[in-house]
GUVEX-90492 format. One record per residue: residue number from 1; x, y, z of N, C-alpha, C in turn. Coordinates in steps of 0.001 Angstrom, whole numbers, plus 524288, in hexadecimal, padded with zeros to 5 digits. Layout:
// residues N
+-----+--------+---------+-------+---------+----------+-------+--------+---------+-------+
| num | n.east | n.north |  n.up | ca.east | ca.north | ca.up | c.east | c.north |  c.up |
+-----+--------+---------+-------+---------+----------+-------+--------+---------+-------+
| NUM |      X |       Y |     Z |       X |        Y |     Z |      X |       Y |     Z |
...
+-----+--------+---------+-------+---------+----------+-------+--------+---------+-------+
// end
This chain:
// residues 84
+-----+--------+---------+-------+---------+----------+-------+--------+---------+-------+
| num | n.east | n.north |  n.up | ca.east | ca.north | ca.up | c.east | c.north |  c.up |
+-----+--------+---------+-------+---------+----------+-------+--------+---------+-------+
|   1 |  7FF7D |   18441 | ADD05 |   7FFE2 |    17EF5 | ADE99 |  7FDCF |   17CAD | ADA1A |
|   2 |  7FD03 |   177B6 | AD77B |   7FCD5 |    1760D | AD3B9 |  7F7E9 |   172CD | AD558 |
|   3 |  7F240 |   171DA | AD1EF |   7EEA8 |    16EDA | AD2CA |  7F06A |   16A0E | AD36B |
|   4 |  7F317 |   1671C | ACFB2 |   7F51B |    1626B | ACDB0 |  7F751 |   15EB1 | AD3FA |
|   5 |  7FB8A |   165C3 | AD496 |   7FE66 |    161C1 | AD8CF |  7FC29 |   161E6 | ADE23 |
|   6 |  7F8D0 |   16412 | ADF50 |   7F457 |    16477 | AE4F7 |  7F190 |   15F8C | AE3E2 |
|   7 |  7EF4D |   15D6E | ADF92 |   7EC5A |    1598F | ADF04 |  7EFA6 |   1549C | ADF7A |
|   8 |  7F41E |   15559 | ADC8F |   7F768 |    15018 | ADDB3 |  7F8F9 |   150BA | AE3C7 |
|   9 |  7FA24 |   15468 | AE657 |   7FC0D |    15453 | AEC5E |  7F7D8 |   15295 | AEDDD |
|  10 |  7F350 |   152B2 | AED89 |   7ED34 |    150FD | AEFFA |  7EE8B |   14A9B | AEE4F |
|  11 |  7EE07 |   14981 | AEAD6 |   7EE04 |    1428A | AEAE6 |  7F2A3 |   14118 | AEC64 |
|  12 |  7F735 |   142E0 | AED3E |   7FB2F |    14078 | AF0A3 |  7FAA2 |   14057 | AF45E |
|  13 |  7F8DC |   1440F | AF80E |   7F6C7 |    143EE | AFCE8 |  7F0C8 |   14020 | AFD71 |
|  14 |  7EE94 |   13FAB | AF9B9 |   7EA8B |    13AF9 | AFA85 |  7ED4F |   1361C | AFB55 |
|  15 |  7F119 |   137B1 | AF884 |   7F2FF |    13183 | AF6E1 |  7F688 |   12F80 | AFC46 |
|  16 |  7F7A3 |   133CD | AFCE8 |   7FBEE |    131DB | B0545 |  7F790 |   13127 | B0802 |
|  17 |  7F31B |   134C5 | B0861 |   7EF5D |    13353 | B0C57 |  7ED40 |   12CEF | B0BA6 |
|  18 |  7EB20 |   12BCE | B0604 |   7EBAA |    126EF | B0557 |  7F0E3 |   12143 | B0A52 |
|  19 |  7F35F |   12365 | B0760 |   7F727 |    11F27 | B0932 |  7F867 |   11F44 | B0E06 |
|  20 |  7F7DD |   122EC | B11E4 |   7F6FB |    12349 | B163B |  7F20B |   12217 | B18FB |
|  21 |  7EEA5 |   12282 | B1541 |   7EA7B |    11EFA | B1871 |  7E8FC |   1186A | B186A |
|  22 |  7EC3B |   116F2 | B13A3 |   7EDDB |    111B9 | B1264 |  7F2C2 |   111C2 | B1803 |
|  23 |  7F4AE |   113A3 | B17BE |   7F86E |    111C3 | B1C27 |  7F58A |   11266 | B222C |
|  24 |  7F3DC |   1145A | B2294 |   7EFE3 |    115F4 | B28FE |  7EC03 |   11013 | B29A9 |
|  25 |  7EAD8 |   10F14 | B250A |   7E556 |    10C4E | B2497 |  7E873 |   105B0 | B2604 |
|  26 |  7EF11 |   105BA | B2814 |   7F11C |    10061 | B28B3 |  7F099 |   0FEE6 | B2E26 |
|  27 |  7F01A |   10447 | B309E |   7F071 |    105B6 | B3651 |  7E942 |   104B2 | B3904 |
|  28 |  7E8FA |   10096 | B39B9 |   7E38C |    0FF3C | B3BB6 |  7E13A |   101E8 | B4205 |
|  29 |  7E49B |   10475 | B4334 |   7E286 |    1081D | B48D0 |  7E1FE |   10F7B | B4632 |
|  30 |  7E2D8 |   10F02 | B413C |   7E1A2 |    114AE | B3F0E |  7DBCA |   1168B | B3FBE |
|  31 |  7DA3D |   11AAB | B4382 |   7D487 |    11BFD | B437F |  7D29C |   11FD3 | B3F61 |
|  32 |  7D07F |   11D3B | B3ACF |   7D030 |    12130 | B36EC |  7CC22 |   1247E | B36A4 |
|  33 |  7C918 |   123FF | B3AAB |   7C488 |    128D1 | B3C6F |  7C6AB |   12C44 | B3F97 |
|  34 |  7CC26 |   12BFE | B40FB |   7CE95 |    13064 | B444A |  7D110 |   133AA | B41E7 |
|  35 |  7D2A8 |   138F9 | B428F |   7D6DD |    13C64 | B3E96 |  7DB58 |   13BE4 | B3EBA |
|  36 |  7DF4D |   13AED | B3B89 |   7DEEE |    13BFC | B366F |  7DC43 |   138B4 | B33A8 |
|  37 |  7DC0F |   13491 | B350B |   7DCB4 |    12E81 | B322C |  7D594 |   12FB6 | B2DFA |
|  38 |  7D332 |   1324D | B325D |   7CD23 |    1327A | B2EE0 |  7CDFC |   1365C | B29FB |
|  39 |  7D01C |   13A89 | B29C2 |   7D0DB |    13D86 | B2690 |  7D3D5 |   13AF5 | B22FF |
|  40 |  7D805 |   1380C | B2313 |   7DADC |    135FC | B1E85 |  7D75F |   130E1 | B1BD9 |
|  41 |  7D3F2 |   12FFD | B1EF0 |   7D004 |    12A14 | B1BD4 |  7CC8D |   12D50 | B1AF1 |
|  42 |  7C95A |   131E6 | B1A39 |   7C599 |    1344B | B17B0 |  7C88F |   137BF | B12BA |
|  43 |  7CE4A |   13920 | B1369 |   7D0F5 |    139B4 | B0F12 |  7D111 |   13493 | B0B92 |
|  44 |  7D317 |   13119 | B0C77 |   7D4E5 |    12C4E | B084D |  7D06C |   1286A | B0798 |
|  45 |  7CBAA |   1274A | B0AD5 |   7C7DF |    12521 | B0998 |  7C486 |   1276F | B035D |
|  46 |  7C3E0 |   12A3B | B0341 |   7C12C |    12BCB | AFDEF |  7C45C |   12B3B | AF87B |
|  47 |  7C9D0 |   12B89 | AF9F7 |   7CD6C |    12AA3 | AF59D |  7CEA8 |   12489 | AF592 |
|  48 |  7CEDA |   121B6 | AF79D |   7CEBD |    11BCC | AF7D2 |  7C97B |   117E4 | AF641 |
|  49 |  7C4FC |   11A5A | AF8B6 |   7C059 |    117C6 | AF947 |  7BEB4 |   11787 | AF3A8 |
|  50 |  7C047 |   1194F | AF0B6 |   7BE56 |    1186E | AE9E2 |  7C0E6 |   1133E | AE86A |
|  51 |  7C534 |   113EC | AE909 |   7C90B |    10F44 | AE862 |  7C664 |   10AF9 | AEAD1 |
|  52 |  7C6C1 |   10A7C | AEFFA |   7C4FB |    10574 | AF222 |  7C0ED |   10363 | AF032 |
|  53 |  7BD00 |   1064F | AF056 |   7B79A |    104ED | AEBFC |  7B881 |   10280 | AE907 |
|  54 |  7BD5C |   10372 | AE4F1 |   7BD93 |    10064 | ADED7 |  7C230 |   0FB68 | ADFC2 |
|  55 |  7C523 |   0FB8A | AE47F |   7C89E |    0F7C7 | AE4F8 |  7C7AC |   0F55C | AEAB4 |
|  56 |  7C749 |   0F17F | AEA77 |   7C508 |    0EEAC | AEEB1 |  7CB18 |   0EB8C | AF13E |
|  57 |  7CB1F |   0EAEC | AF664 |   7CFA5 |    0EAB1 | AF870 |  7D201 |   0E435 | AF613 |
|  58 |  7D6DD |   0E45B | AF67A |   7D8DE |    0DEEC | AF3D8 |  7D9DB |   0DD02 | AF8B1 |
|  59 |  7D984 |   0D806 | AF94F |   7DBAD |    0D45D | AFD01 |  7DB7C |   0D840 | B02D9 |
|  60 |  7D6C5 |   0DC06 | B0385 |   7D677 |    0DE76 | B0930 |  7DA72 |   0E293 | B0831 |
|  61 |  7DD4E |   0E5A4 | B0413 |   7E0F6 |    0EA90 | B039E |  7DDB0 |   0ED89 | B00FE |
|  62 |  7DD1D |   0F292 | B025F |   7DAB2 |    0F559 | AFF50 |  7DE7E |   0F9CB | AFBB0 |
|  63 |  7DCE4 |   0F8CA | AF83C |   7E149 |    0FAAB | AF35F |  7DF7F |   0FFB8 | AF21B |
|  64 |  7DBBD |   1025B | AF3C3 |   7D86D |    10705 | AF218 |  7DB77 |   10C5A | AF380 |
|  65 |  7DD88 |   10B20 | AF80B |   7E217 |    110B9 | AF74C |  7E65E |   110ED | AF496 |
|  66 |  7E996 |   10C24 | AF2E4 |   7ECB8 |    10BDF | AF0A8 |  7EB1B |   10E81 | AE879 |
|  67 |  7E705 |   10D41 | AE715 |   7E50A |    10E8F | AE3FA |  7E219 |   113C4 | AE347 |
|  68 |  7E0D7 |   115A9 | AE854 |   7E14A |    11A1E | AE991 |  7E4FB |   11D7E | AE68A |
|  69 |  7E91B |   11C07 | AEADB |   7EDD4 |    11F2A | AEA67 |  7F0EE |   11FE3 | AE501 |
|  70 |  7EE35 |   11AC7 | AE1FA |   7F153 |    11A63 | ADBFB |  7EDCE |   11F12 | AD878 |
|  71 |  7E899 |   11F6E | AD88D |   7E557 |    1228D | AD6E0 |  7E831 |   128CD | AD87E |
|  72 |  7E855 |   12945 | ADCA3 |   7E9DA |    12F54 | ADE4B |  7EF9C |   12FC8 | ADCC2 |
|  73 |  7F38D |   12C59 | ADC3C |   7F713 |    12E82 | ADA68 |  7F7F8 |   12EA2 | AD425 |
|  74 |  7F3C4 |   12BDE | AD17B |   7F24D |    12C4B | ACB48 |  7F207 |   13250 | ACAF1 |
|  75 |  7EC8C |   1349C | ACE01 |   7EAEF |    13912 | ACD58 |  7EF21 |   13C9D | ACE26 |
|  76 |  7F0E8 |   13B5E | AD23D |   7F6A6 |    13F99 | AD33D |  7F976 |   13FC9 | ACE9D |
|  77 |  7FB73 |   13BD2 | ACBAF |   7FC63 |    13BE7 | AC93C |  7FD56 |   13E15 | AC31F |
|  78 |  7F618 |   13F54 | AC1B2 |   7F361 |    140A0 | ABDAA |  7F2C5 |   14616 | ABEA6 |
|  79 |  7F2B2 |   1478C | AC492 |   7F0F6 |    14D7C | AC642 |  7F65E |   14F59 | AC5DA |
|  80 |  7FA8D |   14EF3 | AC4FD |   800BF |    14F81 | AC540 |  80168 |   1507B | ABE45 |
|  81 |  7FF57 |   14CA0 | ABAE5 |   8010A |    14D6C | AB6AC |  7FE03 |   15070 | AB397 |
|  82 |  7F85A |   15188 | AB6A6 |   7F47C |    15478 | AB210 |  7F3CE |   15B3A | AB555 |
|  83 |  7F3C8 |   15B2F | AB9DC |   7F4B2 |    160E8 | ABBC6 |  7F952 |   16150 | ABDC8 |
|  84 |  7FCCF |   16366 | ABAB4 |   8039B |    1637D | ABBDC |  8043E |   16936 | AC064 |
+-----+--------+---------+-------+---------+----------+-------+--------+---------+-------+
// end
């Protein structure tokens, strides 16, 4: 298996995990300290946190996950083109 394909697949998986994390955040009864939500939160938070520090919420809406997804998509495209 090619290294570019592996990295691209991992970036795509991380993007999907961020989307699931965002969708789950709409439900107030989710207990983030219980499994499997705790693991999901521990995977996604380190990716989103740097963007959250740079981009403040706009009218109470956190745009950092969207920016993180855009950066991951850019990195995935870059990996596909550089590492065939």
